[in-house]
Each structure stands twice: as C-alpha cells, then as structure tokens.
C-alpha positions, 0 to 999 in steps of 0.5 A: 033154413038158414039164408047165407051170403058173403062179400066177392072176397069171402072177408065177411060172411053173413046169415039170417035166420028167416025169410026176407019180408020183400023183395024190390028193385030200387032206382033211386039215384043212391042205388044207381051209384052203388050198382054201377047205374042199374037198379039195386036188387035188395032183400028186406029181412028182420034183423032180428036173427042176423049174424055177420062174421069179418069186419065191415066198413060202414058209410052214413047218408041221407037219403031222397026219402029224408032217412039216414041210411046206414050203408056197410060194405067190405074194407077189403073188395069193397062189395056193398052188403047191407044198407038200413034206415036208421029210423027203421032199426028192425029191417036191413036190405041186402044186396041180392048179389051178396046172397048165396042164392040170389034167387030169393031176392026176386023183386014183388015191386020197383020203387023210385021209378021216377029217378030211372033213367029212359033206358032203364027196365022198370018190369010192367008185370010188377006194382012200381012207385014213383018214389019211396012208397013208405016204411017197410013195416007197411009194406 
C-alpha cells in the first residue's frame, strides 16, 4: 500500500512504496524552530521507492549532531516536508503533518530531550534519548 502526502497548498505531492522504518518525536532546537516551538514528529523512510512531483526548495544546515542536513519545503506555501542527513543517503525523515495519513507516524521514541523546554511534553511511556541516538540504520 503506497504512503502518500502533500504540502499545504498541494503543489508538492510525494509517495513511498513501503512503510516507515521508525517514527520519532525530536526536540532538537532545529526541529523546534521548524515546528513553531514544539517537538517535530518525523517518520523515517528508506529513500528507495520515494517519488515526488512538484518543485521543492531546500536549505542546507549543520545539525547539532554534526550531520549536514538538507531540508526541503514547498516554495509556494512553505510547508516543511523532508529532512535528509547527507551522511545517510538511504533514509529521509518526513514531517508527520505532511502525510495524508499521519497515524502512520505515531512516535516510537523521543530524541533530543535535553533540548526540550520545561513545558515540553516528553511521553514517559516512550524510550527517550537526551541527544541523537545514532544512525537510523542502527536504531
């Protein structure tokens, strides 16, 4: 069953031919900026089988983990869509809100809890890590 999604305005549509490897809530400062202050929920997919239609813009940055991140978004409506560590080209994180069915992105862990504000909710029932737990392939 394909997994599909889009940006807010519909100019960018995407799909995967397999389920996510994992979904996580991330409290790193970058994700807080990108999600207006909250944790970002990301579903991590293998890049094989990924399709996208419509133009995206991108922004390259260095994450606190040391990875070089390529963050792609819709240039029309600004919806954040994908994040990719250039050092791990076989995986990409997709913002849960961009998925047509966000239920598939239920987090199984919480990362970068050391960066969460005091008022931030970290689900005590989920495994958590104060920083980056390691490569996706090892999670």
